[in-house]
N, C-alpha and C positions, 0 to 999 in steps of 0.2 A: 503494500500499500504506499502510495507516496507520502511522503512528509508534509508537516503542515506548512511547511513554507512555500509548498507548490501552488498554495490556496492564492498566493500574492500573483501567480502567472496565470491562474484561471480568468477568463474574460467575465464568465458567470458569477463567479467571487467577488470580483473587483466591482460589478456593478451593482452586487447587493451590498457591500460594505459602503458605496457610497450612496446609499439610499437609505438614511435614516426612518423614514417614516414605513418602509419595505422592513427594514430590519426590526422595528418597534412592533410591527403586526404579528412577524413572525416569533419574536420573544414571547408574545404575550398569547399566542394561540394555544387553545387545550391540546392540540397535539403535540407541541413542545414541550408543554408540562409533561404530559405522561410519557413522553421519551425520556424525559430528563429523570423521570423516577424510575421508569424501568432501566436507565443505564445506572442511575444509583443503587437498584436491588442488584445488579449486575457486578457491581465494583466494590459489594459488601457494605455498601452505604457511604462508602467515602468518594464519591466521585470527584472532588475537587483535589483529593490527595492523586487519582489516578491520572488527572489531567496534568497536574504539577510533575508527577513521574514522565509522562510522555512528552512535554515541553522539553524536558531534560534529557530525552532518548529512550528513555525505559517505556515502551508502548506497550508492553505485554498485557497488563491490568486491563487498559484502555481497550485496547483491541480484542480482549476476549469478552467485554460486556458487550462492544459493537457488534461482533459474529454472531451473540447470542441474541441480541437485538433483532440482527435482521433474520435470525432463522426462526424467530417466533413470528407466527401470522400475524398477530395482533401489532407488534414492532414494525413489521413489514408493510403493513396497510399504512399506520401512521406516517412512516418514512415517504410512502407514496402521496399521502395526503400534503405532506410538507411540500414534496417535489413540485405540485400542482399550483398550490399556492405561489411558490416562486417564480412561476412564468409569468 
């Protein structure tokens, strides 16, 4: 999986990062909140620590949680809803 730095080079990510209204809409969406809840569960309740480790190069815990989320039918459906909102 590409690193977080690759987001800077992604045109869609760049557009999203420049659209504060879209970011706020995404941040407060029920789907986003549910996804974060599922990620917290997948990281043993400490998503922030897992994200901090990932930022320093240790992506194992966070990637495991993301894989479980994507394998879960509810998680996959939530991700698809978020993708639709980003269009």
